N, C-alpha and C positions, 0 to 999 in steps of 0.2 A: 330651833336651826333648821333651816332649810338647806337643800342641796342644790348649789347652783354650778352649771357649766357655762363657761363663757370662752369665746373664740378671740383668736387674735390678742393675746396678752404678752407678748414679748416686748412691746414699747406702747407709748401714746395712752388712749384713753381707756384701752383695754386693761393696759397694766394696772394703771392707777384703780379702775373701778374693780378689779379683782382684789385688790389691797383693801380699797374702802369696805366692800361686801365683807372680807374676811373680819375687818375691824368692827363690823356691825354684829359678829357673831354667826354668820354664814358659814358653812363648809362649802368651800369653794375650789372647784376643779378647774383651773386656768390651763387653756390649751393654747398650743402654738404648733407651726409646721416643724420648727427646728429646735429640737430641745436644747441644743448648744448654746441657744440664745436666751436661757432662762437667768443669767446672772443678775440682769438688771431687776427683775422681778423678784427674785429671791432676796438681793439686798434692800429693795423696798418693803417686803414684807417684814423681815428681820427688824428694819429701823422702826416699823410700826408696831413691832411686838405681836406678829400674827404669823399664822401658817397657811400656805397655799400648797395645794397638791397640784402638781404639773403634769399634763397628760399631752401626748403627741397627737395632733390632728390637723391634717391638711383638707380645708374646706372644698378642694378641688378634686379630691380623691374619694371615690365612693367607698372604697375598703378602707381607708383611713378613718372617715367618719363613723362607719359601722363598728370598727374595732374600738374607737375611743368610746362610743357610747355604751358598748358593752362592757368596757373596762370601769368606767363610772357606776353602772349598775351593778356590777359585781363587788365593788369596794363599798357603794354606799346604799346600795338597795333601791334607788329610786333617783329620779331628777326632778327636783320640783320646778326649776327655773332654766331656760336655756337663753343665753343672750348671743344673737347674732352680730358679734361686733366685728369680726374679721373683715377688711376690706382693702381695695386698692385704689388708689387715685393715679390712673395712667391713662395714656392716649390723650392727655391735655392738648389743646390748641384747636386750630380751626377743624370742624367736622370734615372739610373737604380735604385734609390733609391726613386724616387717619388711614389705616389699613384694615382689613377684615380681621387679620391675626390679632392686631391690638385690640380691637372690640371684643373678639370672642374672649380674650384673656381677662379683661375687665369683668364681662358678663359671668364668667365661669366662676370667679370668687365672690362677687357682690350680689348676684342675682341668684345663679345655680347653686352657690355654696349654701344659703339658707335654705333652700328648698331640700337639699341633701341631708341638712341638719335636721328638718322638720321631719323628714320621713322616717329618720332614725330614732327620733324620742317620742313621736307619737304614740307607738305601740304600747309602750309601757305607761305613758301618761294617760291613755285611754282606758287602759286596765284598771288603772287606781281612779280613775275619773278625776283626776286632778292634774294641774299642770300650767305652766305659763310660758309663752314664747315671746320673747322680746326681740323685735326687728329694728334696727337701728338706721333710720331713713334721714331726711333732710327737709326742711321747710322748702327748699327749691325744686322740689320734685315735679311742680306742676309748670316749671319752664318759665314761670313770669317774674322770678326772682332776678336781681340785677347782676350775679355772678358771670362772668365772660369766659369762654372757651374751656368749659368743664362739661361739655355736653355728653360725652361718652359716660363719664360718671354719673351724671344727673339721670341720664336714661335708665342705668342699672337700678339707681334708688327708686325710679319711678316703677320699674317693674317689681322691686322688692314692695312698693306700697301696695300694688295690685295683688301681690302673693299673699300679703298680710290680711286684706280684705277678704280675699277668697278664702283664706283658712279659717277666718272667723266664721264665715258662712257655715263652715263643713265641721267644726270642732267644738262649738259652743254648746251643743247638745251632749258632749261628753264631759263637760265640767273642765274643759281646757279653755284657759285665757290666751288671746292673743293682743300683742300691744304693738302699736306703730309710734316709735320712739324718736322725738328730735331733740338730740342731746345739744344741740347748738354747736357752735366752732369751739374747738379746745386748741388755743393758739401754741401753747408751749409743748406740742407733741412733735413726735419725729414725722409726722405726715408732711408737715410744712417743708421740712428738709428735702423730702423727695420730690416735691412740687417744685421748689426752687431748682433742683437740679434737672428736672425736665424743662422748665422754662429757659435755662441756660443755653439749651439747643434749639430754641426757637430762632427761626429766620427773621433777623431785623428788617430786610427787605421783602418781607411777606406783604402781599395786598392787605392782609389783617393787622399790620403792624400797629396801628392806632389801639385795636382792640387789645393786643398784646401788652401794650403799656398799661391799658386800664386794669387789666387782668393781674399785671405783676404788682400794681399798686393796691389792688384788692387783697392780694395774698400777703402783702406787707401788713396791711390792717389787720387781717385776722391772725396774723403771727403774734401779735401782741396781746391777744386776749386770754385773759386766765382761765384754764381748762377745768378749775375747781367746780363750778357750777354744773358743767356737762358731766362730770363724774358722779356729782351728788344725784342728777337727774336719773342716771343710769342705774344706780344703787337704790333709789327710791322705786323706780319702776319694777324692780326686782323684789323688795321687801314689803312695800305698801299692802295692806289686805285687800284693797280694791283699787284697781287701775282702770282708767277709761281706754277705750280702743285708740285714741290719739292722745298721747301724753308728751308733753304738756298739752291740756285739751284744746287750747286756742291755735295751735299751730296746724295747717299752714293757711287757715281759713281767710287771713286778711289777703293775702295775695290771690286767693281763688276768686275774690270780690272784683279783681281789676278787669275791666272789660277788654275786649279785642281792640277796640279802638284807642283806649289808653295805653294799652301794652304796646301797640305800634308806634305811639307818640313818644313813648320811653326808648324804644328801639332807635327812633331817629335822633333822640336827643332834644326834641321839643317840648317846652313848658314842663320840664321835669320838676322842678319845686312844686309848681301848681298842682301837678297830677298826684304827686306824691301826697301833697296835702289834701286833696280832695279824698283821700283813703285813710287819711290820719297816719301816713306812714313817713313823715319827714326823716331824712337820714337814710341810711343803709346803703347798699351797694349800687343801687341807680343812682343815689344822690351823690356818689362819689365825685370829688373835686376832680374837674375837668373832665368829666363824661360826656357832656354835650359837645364841647369844643373839640375833644378829641376824636370822637365819631364822626363829626363833620368835616373833617380836615381832608 
């Protein structure tokens, strides 16, 4: 049995992953910013016949991070795996309309948060010459994917990707694994509720109205995706004896192959199906119904 600390477990994929990891026999410390929100997690754990240990942790607060890690180490003696799951999807909409304060808030959670966690757990992992840090990114971080108007979120995940690769350079020699995880989209999670709430405030008279329509359709599509495979990917990344740097290993190599010329054609809505077929990527967000017509209106 390993000791796993996972952040952001009051709802969504984090909650489900914490329960699944406990079901697999791991000792799970499920952290959340507000302990009064642990009811859904505890109900899910009881329903699964497992136990999770809840710890207060706010990834935007250095003192909170250090205190939580000390608490887990005091109770369990070690942290074998940490999962940086806590994230926010905010400042959605056109980049032109974002504010510096909004951008800082998203970066503070999605990029600086995992860095704070890494700084806190690395000393004990290095001492034991054992540990694994799992960072949850997204296949869209190279910017060539077709999702619209989530630029700030994707910027933070791109920063997390670079953080993961830099950590790998620094800690491999200490026996510490770093994993860049693409869990995919977990549709039936609370994050889509928050996204829809943000979308309700978008200005229908915006110059970006056509893209707003597409983004809304894409979120509706994502909301219908079963989150179970994403939960299993997270759990596998924590429990498999050996995990590649990028897991699943294929992500996001396909999008990396798209040339600049073809990417701009996709942005213009020109020859979308032909371009996607060229890379063996029929379907997906770029091929969403009405994409080309909407962009060209």
